[in-house]
VEXZA-873793 format. One record per residue: x, y, z of N, C-alpha, C in turn. Coordinates in steps of 0.001 Angstrom, whole numbers, plus 524288, in hexadecimal, padded with zeros to 5 digits. Atoms other than C-alpha are relative to their C-alpha. Layout:
<recs>
XYZXYZXYZ;...
</recs>
This chain:
<recs>
7FF5A8059E7FF1F179E71AD5A09FE97FDC97FE6080552;80215801267FAD6176AC1ADD70AE707FA0E800397FFFF;805AD7FF878004C168E51B2370AB397FD947FAEB7FE04;80204804D280254166FA1A6140A2FB800B67FB62803BB;7FEE2804687FC8716D7519CBF0ACB87FC447FFEE8049F;803747FFAC7FB751654F1A1970B8247FA43800DA7FE8D;8055F7FFB8801F2159091A2A40AFA97FD2C804F4801C3;802447FB097FE5A1569B1B0FD0B28C7FAD5801277FD43;804B07FEB28030314CA21B2C40A7A87FB6F7FC7D80183;80415803BE7FE8F1452D1A68D0AB677FDDF801208057E;8018A7FF067FA9C144EB1AA420B9C57FE178058E800E5;801A47FA967FF72142711B8AC0B78B8030D802EB80420;7FCAC7FD777FC2014DF81BD910BF788043A803367FD50;7FBE37FCA780226159BB1C67D0BDBD804CB7FFBE80382;7FB3B7FFF67FCE1167BA1C8560C26E7FF2E8030280517;800DB7FCBF7FB65163A61D3350CBAF7FCB77FD258040E;80383802CF7FC83158AF1CB150D171802C27FB7D802B8;7FD46804837FDCE161511BF2A0D36E80448801AC803D1;7FBDD7FE187FC8C16C751C6FC0D9807FDB5801DE80527;8029A7FE297FB3C163431CDB00E31C7FE2D7FB5880344;801DF804A67FD4315D641C0790E683804837FD198029E;7FB77802A67FDD116AD61BA5F0E88A80229802D4804BD;7FE237FCE47FB9016F101C5770F1647FC477FF8B804A1;803E68007D7FBDA1625A1C4810F90E8008F7FAD2802D6;7FF45805217FD96164271B5F40FB54804DB7FFF580365;7FB228000F7FD06172291B8060FFAA7FF878031180516;800637FCB67FB5816F051C30B109127FCBB7FD5A8043C;8033C802A87FC1C164451BB1510FA68029D7FB128020D;7FD62804DF7FE9416D671AF5C110558057A800DD8023C;7FA9A7FEE87FE7417A2E1B62B113F6801257FE8D805A7;7FF1F801517FA781782B1B33612261802907FAA8800AB;7FDEA805527FF9117BF71A50911FA9805F18000C80034;7FA497FF888001018A0A1A99811D9F802357FFFD80587;7FE407FFA37FA9518B341AC5D12C297FD447FC0A8037E;8030E8034C7FC7A1804C1A475132688019D7FA3D7FFAE;7FE8F8058180089184211972512CD1805257FEB8802C4;7FB278012F7FD28192571978E1316A7FF9F800F1805DC;800C07FF137FA6C18DE019D1E13E8F7FDA37FB378029C;80281804AF7FDEA185241914A1409E803E07FB7080013;7FC448044F8005618FA9187CD13C1C8049D800B5803AB;7FBD97FEF67FC351997018E6A145117FECD7FD3B80526;80196802C57FB44191921884E1501B8015D7FA427FFDC;7FE6C8057B8008F1958717B0614ABF805E97FF6A7FFF0;7FA4F800267FFF41A3EB17EAE14B6780280801357FACE;7FDE07FEBC805211A573182CF13D3B801D5805B07FFF2;7FDEF7FAA88000C1AE1D18EE713B427FC7F803AF7FCF0;803AB7FC5E8026B1A5BF19AC813803801CD801CD7FA9D;7FE1B7FDDC804EE1AE411A09B12D437FFE57FC127FB96;7FFF78041A804021B025193E4125EC7FA747FE707FE7F;8057580166801131A19D190A0127367FD51804307FCB3;802517FBC98030A19E0E19DFB121D3801827FF827FA3F;7FE3C800AC805641A64319BAF115AD7FD4D7FB4D7FD85;802A4804A6802051A07718E0A1141C7FA4A8012B7FEC7;805727FE7D800D1192CB193C9115657FF618031A7FAF1;8004F7FCA3804A91953C19E1A10AFB8010E7FCE87FB09;7FE9B80301804AE19BC5194D6101657FBD27FBF07FEB0;80431803C6800DD1912118AA31033B7FB42802A97FD8E;8046F7FD0E802211869C194DC100B18011B801C07FA67;7FE867FE568054818E01199E90F4D57FF857FB797FC2C;80027804848038418F9618C5E0EEDE7FA637FE3D7FEFF;80550801F280098181A1187FE0F1707FC7E803B87FCFA;8035E7FC298029617B12194A00ED1780195800CA7FA55;7FE337FF788056A1838A195D00E0EE7FE4A7FB437FCC6;801C5804B7802A518076187B50DD597FA21800467FEE9;805A07FF59800AC1721418A880DF6A7FED4803C17FB7C;800FE7FC1A80407172D4196770D6978017D7FE407FA8C;7FE018015E8052D17AF81910A0CB6E7FDCA7FACD7FE0C;801C78052B801A5176B3182C60CB527FA0C7FF8380038;805A7800977FF6A168C4182E20D0AE7FD02804B07FDD3;802557FB248020A1661D190EC0CC137FB078018D802F9;8044D7FE777FC9715D3D1939E0D79D801E08043C803C6;7FE6F7FBBC7FC8315D3D19FB00E0827FFF57FE79805C6;7FFE1801EA7FAA415F9D197A80ECD980595800498021A;7FAD47FFC67FD8A16AF619A570F601800D57FB2980359;7FE92804857FCD01720B18F2B0FCB080419801AF803F2;7FC457FECC7FBD9179361904A109997FF5F7FBE28044A;8009B803AE7FB9A17B9118848116047FAE98010F802F2;8051F7FF8E7FD8B16E6C185A411C5E80051801B9805B2;800DF7FED17FA8516A5718C24128F67FCB87FB8C80246;802D1804447FD8B1650B1823C13295803497FB177FFEB;7FCB08049F8004E16D681773D12D8D805808011D80204;7FAF47FEA37FDA1179AF17E9E1317E7FFA17FFB6805F1;800C78004E7FA571741C17FCB13F437FF6F7FA4C801BC;8008B805937FEC71707F1715313EF8805667FD7B80084;7FAB38021E7FFD417EB016E0613C17802F280202804CC;7FCE97FD947FBD218496177A5145D77FE137FE738056D;8021C800F57FAC417B63175231512D7FEFD7FA2F800FB;8019C805667FEFC175771678D14FD48045D7FC127FEFE;7FC25803F98018217FF315FE11489E80516800878030F;7FAE47FF3A7FD7818C24165F814EA47FF8080089805EA;8003B7FEFA7FA5D1882616B3015C0A7FCFF7FBD88030A;80340803B47FD1E17D5D161B515FEC801C57FA5C7FF2E;7FE8F80569801231813515526158FD805D17FEFB8006F;7FA6C800987FF0B18FC0157A315A50803547FE7B7FB5B;7FCE28012D804A41941F1555A14C3F80341804C07FE7F;7FCBD7FBAE801C919EAA15D8B145D27FD7B802A97FB48;802267FD508049619B63167D413BAB802257FDAF7FAF7;7FDD38028F8049F1A4591608B132587FC957FB587FE4F;8036C804688012F19B98154801335B7FAC1801ED7FDDF;804E67FDBC801E618F9115D051317980088801A67FA4E;7FF137FE8180573195741627A124ED800367FB297FC81;7FFEE804E7802EB197C21546A120A17FA827FE2C7FEBF;805758017D800D61893F151A0122567FD75803807FBEB;802247FC54803D6185DC15DC611A78801F67FEA37FA84;7FDD9801A38050E18EEF1594310F887FD147FB357FDF4;802CA804BF801891884814BF610F617FA868014D7FE0B;8054B7FE87801A317AC61522010E9A8001F802E37FACB;7FF8B7FD2A804EC17F5015B20103A2800DD7FC5A7FB64;7FF05803DA804221848C14FB50FBA17FB097FCE27FEE0;804DD802F58009A177F0148230FE0C7FC0A803257FCCE;803BC7FCB6802CF16FA5153860F95D801B3800EB7FA5F;7FE167FF5B805581784D155670ED827FE797FB4B7FCAC;80132804C8802E117641147430E97A7FA2A7FF7E7FEE1;805A1800B1800F71677A146F30EB577FDD18046E7FCA1;801A77FBC88037F1667E153FF0E444801657FEB87FA63;7FE3A8016F8053C16E6E14F560D8967FC787FBCB7FDA6;8036880437801E4165CA1433A0D7947FA38801808003B;805387FDA68001B159BF14C270D8C87FC2F7FD9C803E9;80359802157FBDC154A1145240E4D87FDE98047F80354;8017C7FB927FCBB1546C151DA0EC6A7FBA9803437FD71;804027FCF5802B814C8F159050E20F7FADD7FCF27FFAE;804B78033C800191430E14D880E11E7FD148006980531;802637FF677FAD9140B614E6E0EFC67FD7E8055F80089;802087FAA57FF9D13EE515D230EECE7FAEE8009C7FCF2;804A07FF748035A1350015BFB0E3C87FB5A7FCCF801F1;80454803227FDE312CF41524D0EBB97FD1C802E380457;802747FD0A7FBC21297515CBE0F5BA7FB05802A17FDFD;804FB7FDA4801AE11B18160F10F49D8002E805F280016;8001C7FA528006B117C416EF30F1277FF05802C380524;801307FD8D7FAFB11234171EF0FE9B804C18008880378;7FB467FFD47FCCA11EF816E9710558803F5803E07FDCE;7FC7E7FC228025512682176F20FBA47FE5B80584801A8;801F67FAF37FE1E11DCB1825B0FF678016A800A6805BF;7FE917FFD27FA7C1202117EEA10DA7805B08017B800C9;7FA6D7FE937FFC112EC817FD610B36800A8805E37FF67;7FF837FA648010F12D3718D8A105BA7FDF98034380486;8025D7FCF27FBC9124301928D11060803117FF568050F;7FCF5800FF7FB4212BD218C1311B5880527802EC7FFFE;7FB0F7FD218007613883191D01166D7FF03805D5800B0;801507FA7D7FF67131CF19F0B115A27FF678018D805B2;800AE7FED47FA7312D9219EA8123E58051E7FF58802FD;7FAE4800EC7FD8613AD519937127CC8038D804B37FF2F;7FCE57FB5D80125141AC1A486120FF7FE08804B780314;802437FBA57FD171384C1AE1E1275A801947FFC9805B6;7FE958009D7FA8213B0C1A8A3134D4805C980129800DC;7FA6A7FED47FFA9149AB1A92D13267800DA805E57FFD0;7FF727FA5D8008E148721B74312DF27FE38802EB804D6;802057FD6C7FB51140211BB4E139A5803A77FF3E8049F;7FC568011D7FBC6149B91B4CE142D780524802EA7FF41;7FB0E7FD5A80124155AF1BA8713C1A7FFC9805D180140;800537FA577FF2E150BE1C87F13CF47FE9C80160805A2;801407FEFF7FA8A14CC01C6EB14B347FA528014780100;805987FF037FF4513E251C8A5148FE7FD967FBAD80351;8019C8047C7FCDF13C181BB1614EB6804D87FDE4802C3;7FB85801FC7FD09145041B614159847FE497FB6D80368;8012F8044A7FC79145F21AAB0162EA7FCD9801F58049E;8034A7FE787FBA913BA21AB0916D78801AC7FD7080512;7FF03802937FB0513A731A45B17A9F7FCEE7FAEF80012;802CA804EC7FF8E135251976117F5F7FA1D800F67FFA3;805907FF4B800DC127231962D17AC17FEC4803C67FBA7;800A17FC508045F129441A0911705F8051E8001B7FCFA;7FAEF800CA8029C1341919C1B1672480228804C97FD35;7FE337FB56802C0134A11A8B115F497FCD6804B8801C3;802B57FB2D7FE96130FC1B6C6161A5801D3804497FC4F;7FE847FB958033C131951C3E815ADE804F88027380240;7FB227FD9A7FE4E13ED11CA8F15B5A7FF3C805AF80189;800197FA797FE8D142541D87415EE67FF14803437FB18;8015A7FD27804C213B291E02615472801FE8059B7FFFE;7FDDD7FAB17FFC61417E1ECC11590D805CE800277FEC6;7FA628002E8010F14F4C1E8111562A80121801AE7FA6B;7FE8F7FE0480529156661EE1114AA4800267FBB97FBCD;7FFDF8041380410159171E131143737FA8F7FE437FE43;80548801B38016414AC21DD1E1440B7FD3B804397FCD8;8026F7FBAE802DE146271EA9113F9A8022D800627FA73;7FDA57FFF08053914FCC1EA381344C7FDEB7FB817FCB1;8020980484802DC14AF91DCAE130967FA64800FD7FE2E;8055E7FEAF8017D13CD71E153130A48000E803D67FB6E;7FF6F7FC4880454141021ECB91280D8018C7FD257FB05;7FE44802F580491148071E34011EED7FBA17FCE47FD94;8047C80304801FA13BEC1DAB511DCE7FC338038E7FD10;803AA7FC588027A133351E66111AC18023E802417FAF1;7FD847FDE3804AE13D111EBC5110FF7FFC07FC0D7FB89;8001C8040C8040713DFD1DEDC109AC7FA837FF4C7FDD7;80562800BC801DA12F451DD22109247FE1A804BC7FCE3;801807FB4E802F212D661EB44104BD802487FFDB7FA84;7FD6680042805161374F1E97B0F9CA7FD8E7FBC97FC8D;8027B8042E80304130B91DCC20F5C57FA99801AE7FE1B;805127FDF5801A5123781E3660F574800A6803907FB40;7FED97FC6A80456129831ED990EC7A802BC7FD407FB78;7FD87803388041012F8D1E25B0E48B80572801FC7FE8C;7FA9F7FE3E800C813D621E7840E63E803927FB417FFA0;7FC588045780093147A81DE0C0E11A8042A8003680446;7FBFB800397FBF4151161D9750EB927FE19801F78053C;802437FDEE7FB2D147D21DD140F6AE802B37FDC4804D9;7FD9D8026E7FB6114DCB1D3551002F8059B801C9800CA;7FA927FE5C7FF9915BCF1D6F40FD2180058805A6801DB;800167FA877FE58158B31E56C0FE8A7FEAC8005B805CC;801957FFF97FA8B151E91E2C110B75804587FE348039E;7FBBF802197FCCB15D301DAAD110BE80479803E680071;7FB987FC5C7FFFE167B11E47810CCB7FEA180511802E3;801A27FB3A7FD4715FE91F042111AA7FFF57FF2E805E6;80033801257FA6515D8A1E9E411EDA805777FF368023A;7FA9D800AA7FE4416BEF1E62311FBF8029F8054A800DF;7FDCB7FABB7FF7816FFA1F45311D857FDE2802A9804EF;802597FDB67FB53166691F8C612806802247FD73804F9;7FDCA802BA7FB7A16BE71EE6C1312D8055D8023680163;7FAFB7FD727FEFF179521F4BA12F967FF2C8056180274;8010B7FAB17FE1B173B82025D131C77FE507FFEF805B8;801FF800517FA9F16CA81FE3513E46803637FC7F80378;7FC1B802F37FCFF178861F653142B37FE047FAB9801FE;80195805587FED01717E1E951142DF804847FC527FED0;7FB2F802D08015417DB11E41113C3B80453803FE7FF22;7FB7F7FC93800AD18B4D1E9D013B6F802CC7FEAD7FAED;7FCDB800EE804A7193BB1EB8B12F75804647FC3380153;7FBBB803B17FEE219D941E06012E7B80544802CA80027;7FAC67FDA77FF9A1AB831E38413235802EA7FF8F7FADF;7FDAE8009E805321AFC51DE431251A7FBF37FDB77FC49;803CD801AA803E71A81F1DC15118B2801F57FB5D7FCCD;7FDB680417803411B1711D31011192803E47FCE48033C;7FC48803537FD331B90D1C780116E08010C7FB227FCC6;7FEC5804EF8029E1BFE71BB7E111B57FD1B7FB8F802B7;802D48045F7FD9C1B86C1AEC7113F2803857FCF5803BD;7FCF7803587FC701BCC21A66B11F878018F7FAE97FD51;7FE3A80504802191C39F1997811D187FBCE7FBDD800C9;80401804157FFBC1B9FD18E9B119E5802487FAC3801BA;7FD45804E07FED51C4241843111D277FDF77FCDB8049A;801B5803107FB741BF0D1807012AC27FB157FCC27FF37;804C880313800DF1B22517B60125247FFE47FD617FAA1;800068020B805561B57D17841116ED801C47FA527FFE9;7FEF88059D8008B1B4FD1699211416801107FD5880542;7FF3F8023A7FAC71B4441669A122A47FBAE7FC1D8017A;80459803787FED91A83215DE61219E801CF7FA6B8011C;7FED1805627FE7E1A8641504B127AD7FBA97FC717FE00;80408803488026D1A0BD1477311E827FFB27FAAA802A4;7FFED8052C7FD821A50313AA8124DC7FD3C8002280544;802867FF907FAE01A07C13F6D1322E7FA1B8005C7FF9D;805A87FF7B800B51930C1426912CB47FD7D7FAE37FE42;80211804FD801EB191A0134C6126F77FFE37FBEC80452;800A3803997FBA118E5712E70133F57FA3C7FFBB80166;80587800AE7FEBD1816F129191390A7FE1A8042A803DB;801837FC177FC2418161132AE144537FEC2805427FD97;800D57FAF3802971815613DE313AB77FB5D7FFCC7FC3C;80443800A6803BD175B913891132FC7FBB680415800C5;8043D7FC4B7FEED16BAF14143139C380167805777FE23;7FE427FACF801B1173C914D51136C67FFAC8007B7FA12;800287FFE8805BB17551149EB1285C7FA5F800157FE0C;8057C8002980197166CC146AD127367FD6F80556800C1;802427FAD87FEED16313153A612D75801D2803F47FBF9;7FDDD7FC61803EB16C1A15B1E1244E7FD867FEFE7FAAE;802438016880510166E0153B6118757FA5E801EE7FF79;8058C7FE998005C1587C155AF11B657FF4C805E980059;800867FA567FF6115A0A163C71200F801A4802D87FB09;7FE1C7FD7F804C8161DF1676E113F97FC2A7FF1D7FB84;803A3801418043E1589C1606D10AB87FAF78032B8007F;804FB7FD597FF2814C6A1665C110C88009E805E57FFA7;7FF227FA5B800271521217402112AB8008B801F27FA60;7FF227FE6D80568156C9174D5104977FB097FF787FCC9;804CD800FD802EB14A6716EED0FF1B7FBDF8041C8014B;803E27FC337FE5C141B1177CC10719801418057A7FE18;7FE687FACB801BB14982183ED103CD7FF4E800A57FA24;800787FFAC805B114A271810F0F5387FA4E8004E7FE4C;80578800198019C13BB317DF10F42D7FD2C804EC801D3;802A37FB707FDEC1374B189100FCEB8016C804FD7FD24;7FE407FB43802AE13F87193AA0F6967FE7D7FFD67FA3C;801778008A8058313CD118E5A0E8E37FA30801057FF36;8059F7FF108005B12E3E18EB90EB917FEEE805DC7FFD9;800BF7FA5B7FFBE12EFD19D180EF2D8021E802A37FB12;7FD947FD9F8049F137D61A0070E3917FD117FEC07FAFB;802E080182804AD12E711997F0DA1C803027FC637FC71;7FCBF80383803221387118F790D5AF7FD867FA997FF37;8024C805328005A12FA8183960D7977FC977FF827FB28;80327800D3804B61290117D940CBC27FA4D7FEF48017B;805A0800C07FF1711A7917A690CA4F7FEE07FB75803A8;800A48046C7FC7311C7A16DD40D20E802378012480569;7FDD37FE867FAF0122D4175350DD43805897FE1A800DD;7FA99801D57FF9D1308C1701D0DA5D803CA804257FE01;7FBF07FC68801C413D26177B90D897802F27FD707FB84;7FD3880252804741427C174EA0CAEA805DC7FFA98010E;7FA63800F27FF5A1504816F4A0CB11801C3800D2805A3;7FED47FF2E7FA7B1501616F080D9ED8051D7FD628019B;7FB29802A37FE9B15BAB165C10D9D5804C6803977FF99;7FB937FC6F8008A1647F171140D5AC8010480329804FA;7FEF47FD5B7FB0B162A0179A20E1CA8013A7FC3A80468;7FED7803E47FBFC162C816D460E9F3805A47FE207FFA3;7FA9380199800A916FDD169520E42D803AE80455801DC;7FCDD7FB987FE161753D176EC0E6E9800467FFE2805F2;8004F800627FA4A170D7175380F4F2803667FB958020B;7FD07804917FE44176E5167AE0F630805DC800E77FF75;7FA687FEF9800DE183F716BC60F05B8020980417803D4;7FE657FC027FC3D18450177B00F94B800F47FD988055A;7FF42802AB7FAFB182E516EB3105108051B7FCF180000;7FB17802E88006B18E131660D1004C804A6803B88005C;7FBAF7FC3F80010196F11719F0FD7080071802CB80540;7FFF57FD557FAF1192F01787810A0E802937FCC08043D;7FD9B803657FC0C196CC16CBD11258805E17FFA07FF3D;7FA62800148011A1A41116C6610B9C8028F8052A8019A;7FDF97FAE27FE821A5E017AF910DC680022800A1805E5;800147FFAF7FA581A21E1798311BFF7FB3A8029E80244;804C87FDC77FDCF193EF17D5C11E197FB8F7FC1B7FF7F;80453803A67FF95186B31772B120387FC907FFF17FB1A;80385800E78046717B8E173191172D7FE3D805077FD59;801A77FB75803011788A17CC810C5F7FB0A7FEBE7FCF2;804BE800C68030C16BD817EC71051D7FD87805217FE79;802CC7FB5A801C116261188340FECC7FDD4802F3804B6;801807FCD17FB8715F381937B107EA7FAC7802B77FF30;805107FD6680025151F11992510B3980077805A87FE44;7FF4A7FA7E8014D157841A6D1109A480038800F87FA22;800387FF71805AE157EB1A4330FB017FADA802837FE58;805277FDCB801341499E1A8190FB588002C805ED7FFCF;7FF8C7FA4A8001414DC31B6220FE2C801DE801D97FAA9;7FE117FEA180532155701B6A60F1787FBF97FF037FBC8;8041780142803D014A671B02F0EA067FBC78042F8001C;803F67FBE97FF91140B21BA0F0EF3A80221805467FE31;7FD997FB348021014A6D1C4A60EB2E800747FFD27FA0E;8000A80067805AC149131BFB80DD29803737FBCF7FDB2;7FC8380410801FC152CD1B4750DC307FD0D7FB8B7FD75;802A780439802D514E951AA850D20C803C77FC0F7FDA0;7FC468036E802B115AF41A4B90CC2E804A67FEB080375;7FB4E801797FD2E167BE19EBA0D056803D380474800D0;7FC707FB987FF4D16E7E1ABD70CEEB7FF768025A80571;800C47FE3D7FA9D168851AFA80DBFD803BD7FD1C803A0;7FC87803317FCBA1700C1A46F0E244805B8801237FEE7;7FA977FEC58015D17C831A7C90DAE8801B480507802BA;7FECD7FB0F7FD5217C011B5AF0E04B800BA7FF08805D5;7FF9F8013A7FA70179921B0800EE01805117FD1D80131;7FB41803147FF36184C51A6D20EC98804DC803768001E;7FB597FCAB8003218EA71B12B0E8DA8000E803FD8046F;8001E7FCB17FB5918A041B9CC0F3EE8024E7FD15804A4;7FD968032C7FBE818DB51AEA10FCF6805EE7FFF37FF62;7FA5A8001F800F119B171ADFB0F6908027E8052D80192;7FE0D7FAD87FE7719CF91BC9A0F8648003080072805EF;800527FFB37FA4A199101BADE10691804BF7FD92802AA;7FB2A8021F7FDCF1A5941B3011089F803AA80460801C8;7FC727FBA77FEEC1ACA61C00A108AB7FD4580494802B5;802F57FBBF7FD8A1A1BA1C8C810DFF7FC807FDFA80460;80331802507FBD619C7A1C009118D77FEDB803D08046F;8013A7FC4C7FBBF19DDD1CAE01232A7FB72803927FEAE;8044C7FC8080193194711D35A11B437FAD47FD0F7FFB9;804ED802CA800BA18A531C939117797FDE17FDD580523;801B4802517FB14189F71C3B9125407FD29803E280381;802787FC297FC91184DD1D08612AF37FA8D801967FE24;805657FEE0801A4178271D0FE123257FC687FE2A80463;802F5801697FB4A16EDB1D14F12ED77FB037FCF27FED4;804C780308800A7163561C855130F07FB448038D7FF26;804737FC75800C515A691D439131777FF94801C47FA56;800187FE898058615E021D6681231B7FDEF7FB987FC95;801C28043F8036615C161C8E411D2A7FB567FD048023A;8047D802A17FDA0151F91C3CA126E07FAD08017A7FD82;804F17FE7C8027F146DE1CBDE120EF7FF2A7FD787FAAB;800808027E80523149C31C604113847FE0A7FA6980099;801CC805577FF16147D41B858119087FA307FFF980158;805887FFAA7FE8E13AC81BC8A11EDE7FCA4801067FB2D;802EB7FECB804C71364E1C240111E37FF9B7FB2B7FC88;8000E804BF8032C13A2B1B5DC10AA67FC3F7FC0580259;80397803957FD6C132F71ADAB114BF7FA59801697FEFC;8054C7FE1980109126E61B60E112EB7FE3A7FE867FA82;8015E8013080568127481B3EC104427FF507FA237FF1F;8002E805A4800D31294D1A543105827FB157FD7C80235;804938028E7FDAB11D741A27710E177FB258007A7FC95;8048C7FF7580376114461A6AE103297FEAB7FAEB7FD30;800EA804FF802A8115CA198FE0FD8A7FC067FC9B802D3;803868033A7FCD710CFE193BA108667FAA67FF5F7FD77;80524800488028C1010B1965C0FFE57FF797FB2C7FC8B;800378049380366104B218A760F7B77FF107FAE9802DD;800CF804C37FCEF102AF180C3102E27FA2E7FE8180001;80562801F17FFF20F65C1784C1026A7FE327FF5F805AA;80182800277FA820F13D17BC210FE77FB187FCB4800F4;804AC803407FF680E4C51741410D64801557FA3F800D4;7FE388056E7FF7B0ECC11677710DB4803D17FFAE80492;7FCB9800447FB4F0F22E1647811B49805007FCE87FF1F;7FB3D80308801080FBD815AA0115B2804328035D7FD6F;7FC477FC4380242102241661410E9F801498044A803F3;7FF5A7FBA87FC5710023170681193A803A97FEB08047D;7FCED801657FB5D1061E16926124D1805DD7FFC07FED5;7FA648001B8011D113521661B11E5F8024B8056A7FEE5;7FE157FABF80143114A2173F21190A8003C80353804ED;8001D7FD147FB1B110BE179CB126208049A7FE7080379;7FBA2801D67FCCA11A901713F12D5C80533801E57FDF6;7FB257FE44802711253C174BA123D0800F8805CF8010F;7FF717FA567FF7A122CB1836512476801108018F805AB;7FFA37FE637FA821210F1849713323805167FE2C80281;7FB64802237FD5D12C3317BB81375F805198024C7FDFE;7FB437FD67801E51362A1826F12E9F8016B8049C8037F;7FF097FB4C7FCEA134A618EFD1365C800267FEE1805D3;80082800B77FA621308418A0A143BF804497FC918025C;7FB76802E97FE1113BED18085144D180519802AB7FE78;7FB7B7FD27802171451318A1D13DFE803B67FC367FD47;7FCEA80421802781498417E5F1361A7FD4A7FE817FAE7;80244800FF8051B146E317D5D1278A7FF3C7FA2B7FF0E;800408059F800FE149CB16EC8127097FB907FD6B80308;80439802457FCD91405016B86132147FABD8010D7FD7E;804F57FEA18026B13534172C612B757FF037FD0C7FAF4;8009D802998050A1379116D0B11E047FF207FA28800A1;80098805A67FF411393E15F0A122B47FAAB7FEB88025E;8052C800E37FDB412CBE1605812ABB7FBCF7FFDF7FBC3;803CE7FFD98043E1250C1640711E96800427FB317FC8F;7FF4F8048C8035C12AC6158ED116A17FE547FAF1802BD;801F1804827FD0E1271C14F691217D7FA13800248008A;8059B7FF7C7FF2511980154AD123EE7FCCD7FEF37FB13;802F9800AB804D31157515432115A87FE717FA4A7FF16;801AF8057A800C0115F614550113D57FCC27FE0680492;8030C801BE7FB75110C71437E121B97FA48801A67FF7B;805527FE1E800AD104BE14BD011EED7FD2B7FCFD7FBAF;80263802EC8044F10257144A81121E7FEA67FA71801C1;8011B805417FDF610329137891193E7FB1C8002480360;804797FF887FC810F97A13C0F123A77FAF1800DE7FCFB;804A07FEF4803360F0371408E118E87FEDA7FB927FC35;800BE80454803970F194133B61119280147801707FA62;7FEAA7FE20805430F78F13ADF1060E805E07FF937FF10;7FA49800938004B10583135C6106DF801F97FF7F7FA61;7FE5080078805771059B133500F82C80145805537FD99;7FED17FAC8801FC1067A142150F65E8059C801AB8012B;7FA9E7FEA77FE7E1142A142070FC37803CB7FDD07FBF7;7FC30801E2803DF11ED21413F0F1AE804367FCA880299;7FBF68037C7FDEE12942136CA0F360804908031580247;7FB947FCF07FE22133E11410C0F4C47FF0D802678054D;8013A7FD997FAF312CC21475310036800217FBFE80467;7FF708041F7FC1612C1F13A481074F805BE7FF7C8019D;7FA60800737FEDD13AF3139A310646801DA804A78033C;7FE877FB567FD0913C98147AA10AE97FDDD7FF9E8058D;802678008F7FADD1333B144EB11615802F57FC388037A;7FD01803D97FD0213B251390711A36805018026F80228;7FB397FD657FE2F1479B1411D11AF87FEB88041380430;801917FC257FC1A1405714BAB122737FEE47FD6180541;80104802EE7FB3613BDF1417312C51805277FE93802A9;7FAD98013F7FDDB149FB13CF612E048028E804DE8024E;7FDDF7FB127FE1D14DC014B3012FBD7FE2D8010F80593;802137FEFE7FACB144B714C9713B7A801C67FBE5803F5;7FE538042C7FC74148EB13F821412B8059A800D1801D3;7FA687FFA37FEBC157811421E1409F801E58058780120;7FE507FA927FF25157B8150FB1421780222800AE8058A;7FDC97FF337FAB9160C4154AC14D777FD31804A080299;803317FBD77FDB91571815C58155CE802B6802C980490;7FD507FDA37FB801611215FD61603F80117805C37FF09;
</recs>
C-alpha cells in the first residue's frame, strides 16, 4: 500500500533507498537540534524548551511534507532567520522574542492563505528558467561554503582578507578531507548510501581520535516546552513600528523557500518541461503550516532545508524519505545528547559534495544573453559572498527585470516576476542593516 501511495514503481525507488535517503537527510540536518536553540538562547529563550520546539516543529513540517506533499524535502527552523530574530529584532531593535514569534505567526498565516488560493504557486511559476538554474547553482555554492567553513578548511581572515585557509594539519580538518574523499570514492563506485556511510565512518573516527567525546548519557527525557509554548505576542506585532520586521520575515521566508524548492527540485529532476514544479502548492503549504505551528510551539520561521539535497543525492525520490527524517527528529527528543555530538567534520563533507553536484546546472544558463547572465551571476555570487540566501535571491529577482528594461525587452518579464521584484525592492529598503 505504501509503495502505491508514494508511487515507488513510477519513481523507480525502493524502501531501502528511501530509508537510507531519509537517514542521510536527518544526519546532515541534525545540527539544527542544538544550533537553533543556542542561537535563540541569545534572545532570552530557554535552551531546553527551544530545543523541544525545534524538534517538534521539524517533525510536524517534515511529516506533513512527506505525507501530504509526498516530496523528499525536510522542513525545520531556518538558519539565518533565527539569527535575524535573536540579534537584529531582539538585541538591536529591542523587541521581545514573544513579539517576534507573533510576527512569525502572522507571516505563516499569510503564506497559508496565499498558498491555498494558489497565488504563491502562480508567482513561483512566473520565474524564468535561468533564475531557477541560478537558485540551484547559488544554493550549491552556498552549501559548499557552509561546509568548508564548518570543517575549518576556510576560516575568518583579517582586515583586507576576509577569509583564509584553516589549519590543514588539525585532526578535524584531516578527518573532513578523508570524509570528502571517502564519499566521492563510494559515489564513483556507485555504492548506495555513500553519503550516510561517509558521515557515520567519519563520526566513528572522530570518536577514536577524540575530536568528540562520548556523551555522558545517551537517553534523556525532553525538557519542558512550557516556557515558550503559546507565548507569542500577536497584538504586539500588529503595530506600525514592527512593519519592517514583518516585511523582512515575509520576503525572506518567501524567497528562501522558493529558492530552495526550485533549486533542489531542479537537481532532483522534479521540474516539468516548462521548468515548473508540479503541484508546488503542496510543499509550499507544508512550509506555511510548519511556520504557523512552529510559532505556536515557540520557534522561528520554518521551511524547506537545503540539506534535503543530501538525501535526494542519496536516492530519495518520494515522500517516504521525509517521513523517515521526520520520525528521526521525533526519536531525537529522547536521544538529543547523542545526535548533538555528530561533528561538523562528519557532515560538512556531505554538504560540499552536494554543492559540487548542484553547480553542474550552470551549463543551462544562456551566457550569450547579458540580460540573463547578470541576474544569475548576481544571485549566485551574493548568496555565498554575503552569507545570506535571501540577499542573493532577492538580488537576482531585482536584476532580471532591470536588465530587461535596460535592453528594451521589458515585455519578456512575466507579471508575477514584476510583483516579486517589487517585494524584493521593499525588502532592501526596509531591511534592518544594523
